[in-house]
Each structure stands twice: as C-alpha cells, then as structure tokens.
C-alpha positions in Angstrom: -61.0 44.4 124.7 -62.3 44.5 121.1 -58.8 43.7 119.8 -58.5 40.8 122.1 -61.8 39.4 121.0 -60.9 39.7 117.4 -57.6 38.0 118.0 -59.4 35.1 119.7 -61.8 34.7 116.8 -59.0 34.4 114.4 -57.2 31.7 116.4 -54.5 33.9 118.0 -55.0 33.9 121.8 -54.6 37.3 123.3 -52.3 38.5 126.0 -50.2 36.3 128.2 -51.7 33.1 126.8 -50.6 34.1 123.3 -47.0 34.7 124.5 -46.9 31.4 126.4 -48.2 29.5 123.4 -45.7 31.1 121.1 -42.9 30.1 123.5 -44.1 26.5 123.9 -44.5 26.0 120.1 -41.2 27.7 119.2 -39.1 25.1 117.4 -36.3 27.5 116.3 -32.8 27.5 117.8 -31.8 29.6 120.8 -33.9 30.9 123.7 -32.3 28.4 126.0 -32.6 30.8 128.9 -36.4 31.0 128.6 -36.7 27.3 128.2 -34.5 26.7 131.3 -36.9 29.0 133.2 -39.9 27.1 131.8 -38.3 23.8 132.9 -38.1 25.2 136.4 -41.7 26.2 136.3 -42.6 22.7 135.0 -40.5 21.2 137.8 -42.3 23.2 140.5 -45.7 22.6 139.0 -45.0 18.8 138.9 -44.0 18.8 142.6 -47.2 20.8 143.5 -49.5 18.5 141.5 -47.8 15.4 143.0 -48.8 16.7 146.4 -52.4 17.0 145.3 -52.4 13.5 143.8 -54.3 10.8 145.6 -55.9 7.4 144.9 -58.4 9.0 142.6 -55.9 10.6 140.2 -52.2 11.2 139.4 -52.2 14.8 138.2 -48.6 14.9 137.0 -49.7 12.6 134.2 -52.0 15.3 132.9 -49.2 17.9 133.0 -46.9 15.4 131.2 -49.4 14.8 128.4 -50.3 18.5 128.0 -46.7 19.7 127.8 -45.7 16.9 125.3 -48.8 17.7 123.2 -48.1 21.4 123.1 -44.3 21.5 122.4 -42.3 20.4 119.4 -40.0 17.4 119.8 -36.9 19.7 119.6 -37.8 21.1 123.0 -38.7 17.8 124.7 -35.3 17.5 126.3 -36.2 20.4 128.6 -39.5 18.7 129.6 -37.8 15.4 130.3 -35.1 17.0 132.3 -37.7 18.9 134.4 -39.7 15.8 135.2 -36.6 13.7 136.0 -35.3 16.4 138.3 -38.7 16.6 140.0 -38.8 12.9 140.5 -35.2 13.0 141.8 -36.2 15.8 144.2 -39.1 13.7 145.5 -36.9 10.6 145.9 -34.2 12.6 147.8 -36.8 14.1 150.1 -38.3 10.7 150.8 -34.9 9.0 151.2 -35.1 6.8 148.1 -31.9 5.9 146.2 -31.4 7.6 142.8 -29.1 5.4 140.8 -31.2 2.2 140.7 -33.2 0.3 138.2 -36.3 1.2 140.2 -35.7 4.9 139.8 -35.2 4.5 136.1 -38.3 2.4 135.7 -40.6 4.5 137.8 -39.2 8.0 137.3 -37.7 8.0 133.9 -39.3 5.3 131.8 -42.9 6.7 132.1 -42.0 10.0 130.5 -40.2 8.1 127.7 -43.3 6.0 127.1 -45.5 9.0 126.9 -43.1 10.8 124.6 -43.0 7.8 122.3 -46.8 7.5 122.1 -47.3 11.3 121.5 -44.6 11.2 118.8 -46.3 8.3 117.0 -49.7 9.9 117.1 -48.7 13.6 116.6 -45.3 13.6 114.8 -42.6 16.2 115.5 -44.7 19.4 115.3 -47.0 20.6 118.0 -50.5 19.3 117.7 -53.3 21.7 116.8 -56.0 22.7 119.1 -58.3 19.7 119.9 -61.4 21.5 118.7 -62.8 18.7 116.6 -63.9 15.2 117.5 -61.0 13.6 115.7 -58.3 15.7 117.3 -59.9 15.3 120.8 -60.1 11.5 120.3 -56.4 11.6 119.3 -55.5 13.4 122.5 -57.5 11.0 124.7 -56.0 8.0 122.8 -52.5 9.3 123.4 -53.2 9.5 127.1 -54.9 6.1 127.2 -52.0 4.4 125.4 -49.5 6.2 127.6 -51.3 5.1 130.8 -51.7 1.6 129.6 -48.0 1.4 128.7 -46.8 2.8 132.1 -49.1 0.8 134.4 -47.5 -2.6 134.0 -44.1 -1.0 134.6 -45.3 0.7 137.8 -46.9 -2.5 139.0 -43.7 -4.5 138.4 -41.5 -2.2 140.5 -43.8 -0.7 143.0 -45.8 -3.8 144.1 -43.5 -5.9 146.2 -45.8 -8.5 147.7 -47.2 -11.6 145.8 -50.6 -11.3 144.2 -52.9 -13.5 142.3 -53.5 -12.9 138.5 -56.8 -11.1 139.2 -55.3 -8.9 141.8 -52.3 -8.1 139.6 -54.6 -7.1 136.8 -56.7 -5.0 139.2 -53.5 -3.3 140.4 -52.4 -2.5 136.9 -55.8 -1.0 136.1 -55.7 1.0 139.3 -52.3 2.6 138.1 -53.8 3.2 134.6 -57.0 4.7 135.9 -55.0 7.1 138.2 -53.0 8.3 135.2 -56.1 8.4 133.0 -58.1 10.5 135.4 -55.2 12.9 135.9 -55.0 13.4 132.2 -58.7 13.9 131.7 -59.1 16.5 134.5 -55.9 18.4 133.8 -54.5 18.1 130.2 -57.5 19.5 128.3 -57.8 22.4 130.8 -54.1 23.3 130.5 -54.3 23.2 126.7 -57.4 25.4 126.7 -55.7 27.9 129.1 -52.5 28.1 127.0 -54.5 28.6 123.8 -56.6 31.3 125.5 -59.9 29.4 125.3 -61.0 30.4 128.8 -61.6 34.2 128.8 -63.8 35.1 131.7 -65.1 38.2 129.9 -67.0 36.1 127.5 -67.7 33.1 129.9 -70.4 34.5 132.3 -72.9 31.9 131.1 -70.3 29.2 131.7 -69.8 30.3 135.3 -73.5 30.2 135.9 -73.9 26.7 134.3 -70.9 25.4 136.2 -72.4 26.6 139.5 -75.6 24.8 138.7 -73.8 21.6 137.7 -71.6 21.6 140.8 -74.4 22.2 143.2 -76.4 19.4 141.5 -73.5 17.0 141.7 -72.9 17.9 145.3 -76.5 17.2 146.1 -76.2 13.7 144.5 -73.0 13.0 146.4 -74.7 13.9 149.7 -77.5 11.6 148.9 -75.0 8.8 148.3 -73.4 9.6 151.6 -76.7 9.0 153.3 -77.8 6.1 151.0 -74.7 4.3 149.7 -76.8 1.5 148.2 -78.2 4.0 145.6 -74.8 4.4 143.9 -75.5 2.2 141.0 -78.8 4.1 140.4 -78.0 7.7 140.8 -74.2 8.1 140.5 -74.4 8.9 136.8 -76.8 11.8 137.6 -73.9 13.6 139.1 -71.8 13.3 135.9 -74.4 13.5 133.2 -74.5 17.4 133.2 -70.9 17.3 131.8 -72.5 16.5 128.4 -74.7 19.5 128.7 -71.7 21.8 129.4 -69.7 20.3 126.6 -72.5 20.7 124.1 -73.3 24.3 125.2 -69.9 25.7 125.9 -67.6 23.6 123.7 -64.7 21.4 124.7 -63.2 24.2 126.9 -66.3 24.3 129.0 -66.3 20.5 129.2 -62.7 20.5 130.3 -63.2 23.1 133.0 -66.4 21.3 134.3 -64.5 18.0 134.4 -61.7 19.5 136.4 -64.0 21.2 138.9 -66.2 18.2 139.3 -63.2 16.0 139.8 -61.9 18.4 142.5 -65.2 18.4 144.3 -65.3 14.6 144.2 -61.7 14.3 145.5 -62.4 16.7 148.3 -65.5 14.8 149.4 -63.6 11.5 149.3 -60.8 12.9 151.4 -63.3 14.4 153.9 -65.1 11.1 154.1 -68.4 12.5 152.8 -68.3 10.2 149.7 -67.9 6.5 150.4 -68.5 5.2 146.9 -65.9 2.8 145.5 -63.0 4.9 144.1 -62.7 2.6 141.0 -66.3 3.1 140.2 -65.8 6.9 140.5 -62.8 6.7 138.2 -64.6 4.6 135.6 -67.7 6.9 135.5 -65.5 10.1 135.4 -63.3 8.7 132.7 -66.2 7.6 130.5 -68.5 10.6 131.0 -65.6 13.1 131.1 -64.1 11.7 127.9 -67.5 11.7 126.2 -68.2 15.3 127.3 -64.8 16.4 125.9 -65.5 14.7 122.5 -69.1 16.1 122.4 -67.7 19.6 123.3 -65.1 19.3 120.5 -67.9 18.4 118.1 -70.0 21.3 119.3 -67.0 23.6 118.9 -66.4 22.4 115.4 -70.0 22.8 114.5 -70.1 26.3 115.9 -66.9 27.2 114.1 -68.3 25.9 110.8 -71.5 28.0 111.3 -69.3 31.1 111.9 -67.3 30.3 108.8 -70.5 29.7 106.8 -72.0 33.0 108.1 -68.8 34.8 107.1 -68.9 33.2 103.7 -72.5 34.3 103.4 -71.6 37.9 104.2 -68.8 37.8 101.7 -71.1 36.3 99.1 -73.7 39.0 99.9 -71.1 41.7 99.5 -70.0 40.2 96.2 -73.6 39.9 95.1 -74.2 43.5 95.9 -71.1 44.5 94.0 -72.2 42.4 91.0 -75.7 44.0 91.1 -74.1 47.4 91.1 -71.9 46.4 88.1 -75.0 44.9 86.4 -76.8 48.2 86.9 -73.9 50.1 85.5 -73.7 47.8 82.5 -77.4 48.2 82.0 -77.1 51.9 82.0 -74.2 51.6 79.5 -76.4 49.3 77.4 -79.2 51.8 77.5 -76.9 54.7 76.5 -75.6 52.6 73.6 -79.1 51.8 72.5 -79.9 55.6 72.6 -76.8 56.3 70.6 -77.8 53.7 68.1 -81.3 55.1 67.8 -79.9 58.6 67.5 -77.5 57.5 64.8 -80.3 55.7 62.9 -82.5 58.8 63.2 -79.7 61.1 61.9 -78.8 58.6 59.1 -82.5 58.5 58.0 -82.6 62.3 58.0 -79.4 62.6 56.0 -80.6 60.0 53.5 -83.9 61.7 53.1 -82.3 65.1 52.6 -79.5 64.0 50.3 -80.9 61.1 48.3 -84.6 61.8 48.7 -84.3 65.3 47.3 -82.0 64.2 44.5 -84.3 61.4 43.4 -87.3 63.7 43.6 -85.5 66.2 41.4 -84.6 63.4 39.0 -88.3 62.4 38.8 -89.3 66.0 38.2 -86.8 66.4 35.3 -88.0 63.1 33.7 -91.6 64.4 33.9 -90.6 67.7 32.3 -88.7 65.8 29.6 -92.0 64.3 28.4 -93.0 67.6 26.9 -90.0 67.7 24.6 -90.1 64.1 23.4 -92.2 63.4 20.4 -91.2 60.0 19.2 -92.5 56.7 20.6 -89.1 55.2 21.5 -88.1 58.2 23.6 -91.4 58.2 25.4 -91.0 54.5 26.3 -87.5 55.2 27.6 -88.7 58.0 29.8 -91.6 55.9 31.1 -89.1 53.2 32.0 -86.8 55.7 33.8 -89.7 57.2 35.6 -90.8 53.8 36.8 -87.4 53.0 38.1 -87.2 56.3 39.9 -90.6 55.4 41.6 -89.2 52.0 42.7 -86.1 53.8 44.1 -88.2 56.2 45.9 -90.3 53.4 47.4 -87.2 51.4 48.4 -85.7 54.5 50.0 -88.9 55.2 51.9 -89.0 51.6 53.1 -85.4 51.8 54.2 -86.0 55.1 56.0 -89.0 53.6 57.8 -86.9 50.6 58.9 -84.3 53.0 60.3 -86.8 55.1 62.2 -90.5 54.8 61.5 -92.1 58.2 61.7 -95.3 56.7 63.2 -93.4 55.7 66.3 -92.8 59.4 67.1 -96.0 60.8 65.7 -98.8 58.2 66.4 -97.3 56.0 69.1 -96.1 52.5 69.5 -99.4 50.7 69.0 -100.1 52.1 65.6 -96.4 51.8 64.6 -96.7 48.0 65.3 -100.2 47.5 63.8 -99.8 49.4 60.5 -96.1 50.2 60.3 -93.2 48.7 58.3 -93.2 45.5 60.3 -96.7 44.7 59.2 -95.7 45.5 55.6 -92.7 43.2 55.8 -94.8 40.3 57.0 -97.5 41.0 54.5 -95.0 41.0 51.7 -93.7 37.6 52.9 -97.2 36.1 53.1 -97.1 35.9 56.9 -100.4 36.5 58.9 -99.8 39.2 61.5 -102.0 39.0 64.7 -101.2 41.7 67.3 -102.8 41.9 70.7 -102.4 44.8 73.0 -103.3 45.1 76.7 -102.8 48.1 79.0 -101.6 51.6 78.3 -99.1 50.8 75.6 -98.6 54.4 74.4 -97.9 55.5 78.0 -94.4 54.0 77.8 -91.4 56.3 77.7 -89.3 56.8 74.6 -86.7 54.2 75.6 -89.3 51.5 76.4 -91.2 52.2 73.1 -88.0 51.9 71.1 -87.0 48.7 72.9 -90.3 47.0 72.3 -90.3 48.1 68.6 -86.7 46.9 68.0 -87.4 43.6 69.7 -90.5 43.1 67.5 -88.4 44.2 64.4 -85.8 41.5 65.2 -88.4 38.9 65.6 -90.1 39.9 62.3 -86.8 39.7 60.5 -86.3 36.2 62.0 -89.7 35.2 60.8 -89.0 36.5 57.3 -85.6 34.8 57.2 -87.0 31.3 58.1 -89.4 31.4 55.1 -91.6 28.7 56.6 -93.5 30.9 59.1 -97.2 31.3 58.2 -98.3 33.2 61.3 -96.7 35.8 63.5 -98.7 36.3 66.8 -97.7 39.2 69.1 -99.0 39.9 72.5 -97.9 43.1 74.3 -99.0 43.6 77.9 -98.3 46.8 79.9 -99.1 46.8 83.6 -98.7 50.0 85.6 -96.9 49.8 88.9 -97.9 51.5 92.1 -94.6 53.3 92.6 -94.5 54.5 89.0 -93.2 52.8 85.8 -94.6 49.8 84.0 -94.1 46.1 83.7 -93.8 45.2 80.1 -94.5 41.6 78.9 -94.0 40.8 75.2 -94.5 37.4 73.7 -94.1 36.6 69.9 -95.2 33.3 68.4 -93.6 32.2 65.2 -96.0 29.5 63.9 -94.7 27.4 61.1 -96.6 25.8 58.2 -98.2 22.5 59.0 -96.5 21.0 56.0 -93.0 21.8 57.2 -91.2 18.5 57.7 -88.0 19.7 59.4 -88.5 22.5 61.9 -85.6 24.8 62.6 -83.8 24.5 66.0 -84.8 26.8 68.8 -82.2 29.6 68.9 -81.7 32.8 70.6 -82.1 35.9 68.4 -78.9 38.0 69.2 -80.7 41.3 68.5 -83.4 40.5 70.9 -81.0 39.3 73.6 -78.9 42.5 73.3 -82.0 44.7 73.7 -83.2 42.7 76.7 -79.8 42.9 78.4 -79.8 46.6 77.9 -83.0 47.0 80.0 -82.0 44.2 82.4 -85.0 42.1 81.5 -85.7 38.4 81.0 -85.6 36.6 77.7 -87.2 33.1 77.5 -87.5 30.7 74.6 -90.3 28.1 74.5 -91.1 25.5 71.9 -94.6 25.3 70.5 -96.3 22.4 68.7 -95.4 24.0 65.3 -93.3 26.9 66.1 -91.3 29.0 68.6 -92.2 31.5 71.3 -90.0 34.4 72.2 -91.0 35.9 75.6 -89.6 39.1 77.0 -90.3 40.8 80.3 -88.8 44.0 81.7 -89.6 47.0 83.9 -89.9 50.3 82.1 -89.5 53.7 83.7 -92.2 56.3 83.9 -92.8 58.5 80.8 -90.3 61.3 80.6 -87.6 59.5 82.7 -86.3 57.5 79.8 
C-alpha cells in the first residue's frame, strides 16, 4: 500500500490503472493483438453506453473524447474501427442499411470530426493529465467544438420533416447538448480512472461528501417534483455543491460528482419524478459541471504546487543543515589554525628571545667590560655609540616579542594587556589617543576568546597607525555571561579622524579582523561615523577552560 501511494504521488498510477495507461499511451510499433482486444472492449463499451443514452445525454460521445484524448494518433485507427463497427452492429440490429451516405454521415463522420478537433488542440502525442485550469479548459473546448461540429450533420440526416429556422437551431442545440453532457459526465471520469486518480483507500472523505451532495440534490429534485414552478429559483441549489466537491477534492472529485449527479438526474427523469425541462437541466449541468471541473483542476494545481513547495522547503532545510554543519566544521578548522598561529608565534618569540636576546645581552655585557680597558676619548665615544645601538636593538627586539605574544596576556589578563600593553604603546608613539572601555567579566574569557579579542584589536590598531590621520582610537569591550555557560562578546572600535582631514579614506574591511571573526563564526559590521569608521564584532565565546 505504501508503494502504491508513493507511485501515485510521483504521477505513476499504481496497479491495473498504470498498465492500462501504459497500453493506451504506447506509440511504439507492434502489440497489435493487445490493441485488437482493446478495440473489442471499446466496441462493447460503446454499445453498452449507447443503451444507457437518452434525451439528457449521449454517453458514447464521452467515451469517444476520452479515448482520443488518451491515445496517440498512431493508434487512432483501432479506435475508429471499433466505433464504426459498433455503429454498424447497431444499424444491423435495427435494420438500417450500411452502405449509404446517411451511415457515413451519422456513424463515421462524427468520429472523424472529433479526431480532427482533438488533433488540432492536442497534436499527435497523448495529452497530459487535465490537472490544471488550462488543460481542463482545453479538454472541455475539444468536446464543445466536436459537439458543435457534429450537431449540424446529425440534424441534416436524422431530422426528416420540415422545420422553421428557430426549430432547426433548437434541434441542432439539442444534439450538441446531448453530446456535451455525455462528455462532461463521462470523459473526465474515464481519464481519472485510467490515470489512477480515484483510489478509494484515500477517498473516504470524498465518499462522505458525495453522499451529502447527492442526498441534498435528491431533496431539491423532490421539491421540484411537488412544486415545478420553483425550478427557476431552486434548481441551481442541486448543482451548486459540485463547486464545493471540485474545490475540496480536485478535478477527480468534481468528475465523479458530476457523473453521479447526472445519473441520479437521469434516473429521476426516466421514472417521472423530475418534470423540469430537459434542456434547462442540460444547460445547468453543462455550466455548473464544467465550472466545477475547472475549479477542481485549479484546486489540484494549487495543492500540487503546495506539495512541491513543501518538498523544496524540506530540501532547502536539509541543505541548510548540511551547510550549517560545514560552517561549523570550517569554524573548528579556523579555530585550530588560529591556535596553531598563536602557538607558532609563541614559539617564535621564545626562540628569538633565547637566541637573539641572549646574544645581544652578552654583547652589551662585553661592551660594558670594554670600558675598563679603554683610556682614550675616541675609544670611549665609540663604545658609548655601540652600547646605545645595542640598547636600541634590545628595545626593538622586546617590542617585536611583545607584538608576537605579549606576556601580560598570559600573566595579567586581557584587560591589562589592552590597557597598558604594546597596543597602547603603538598608539601613543603615533600620537593617537587611546580610550578603552570594559564592561563585564573580561578576564573570565577562555584562552581562545582572549587571543581572538586581542588579535582583532591589534589589527584595528595597525589599521589606525597605517592611516596616519587617526587622532582617537575608542574601544568598547562588553562581555555578557550566558545562562547555559559561555559569554557573548561585543567589541566595537572607533577610528576617529582629525577634523582637519579633507579626504577621508574609504570604508574597507580589515582582512585580519575578518579572518579572526570567521574563525569564531561571529559577525563583523562596518559603520561610517561623522569623522571616522566603526568596526563592530560580535561572537559567542565558550566557557573558560573549554577553549
């Protein structure tokens, strides 16, 4: 059962309906035996439907339209032969001659007219399922044009007594309405059955609604039997529920309801319980039934679009989840790379201090010892100059080591490293006013978060020093603890330019800041100020010790 439902959802009708549809729409060569058997089935069905036909409808017209609509033109010869043989069988039984112009006009020409109309509207290939308003209107238009083309021919050969122009037109419309009602009540239902659209296992609500509609229509018809003068007031009430069924259950529900309501109406007419004018009944059923089919097709198309949209949403949700997982993995990779970078800088600082720092210190010591042996003024000046250069080298090396990894960040915490560390010295040397503001437990951040904040500030300070027109560097660091652990870190850095600057630099992303923010999956925002730029960063930091 589950497999059948899945097949129906994907447009492949399950079971016998699927095999019947595959046979009807098979345009390849061969399989003549199966088509001969199918032609016999069509012949027998045509004869049975002809016996059920009456003044209200001509049911073989619905069979003719449905079969032409479902089969490719390559197989139409079998359909034409089946109908002609059925017509010939009827003529022989009733004692009519076969080889006459009347037989050709009444029994052969209608099928040719229908075939020509269907071919012009549908082309050579089988038409798709009428599950949209355009396709359903095309099917109804094919039936209307076929009935309109056949009715004058039938009137010409079947009506043998003289008529006035008005009576002639009325007779033609009677033939056309008979074909049209037969098409509306039978063709959509046959197409739905062949496509597997009516599966009772999923149509329990349809059965209930059909019962309510039929009982309601039967009640209206009984009222009309008692009060025939009310026909123009209440007749539409018997057919209006077709719109409800079409809207709620799609075009298949509308097709089934139209067929059953037509059958009930025909039965009441034959039993004499419904004395309303047949032409009025035909007009109302044609208009309301056709409208219900089109509304049902629109409802089916809307329902199908909703299903497709829901499926797309599920696919997008799955892709979004996958992208989130990839983003999390990339974030972890970025964090590992940042840790490796910090580890590399820490080791580089240690190596430089061990190798160069000790060598420079030893050189300074030797220069200081050389002062004892130098007695002339020129040698003293030379040693003084060398000692001053060694001090400058030591100071430069110390600055470089602090830029690589400031010791204060590990020993005194993030807050002091930002307030009095190398960044403050860089700004002070460049003549930039540094104004830091701290809120929350800044030093409670883990090692990764402290390093991230420091490196972001370091990149912003380097940008301020590079621009050479920054007179104030304002930093605001806010740390907010979360209930489930961790902290929300908000960092904003204002680069305020000198008021005398004529051409302000363009607002640009600092690559070093962006890389660090991406590594922690945070947000990086740039905002223009009146005389400067604002770099805002926000990310979620893990609890201390989890970094």
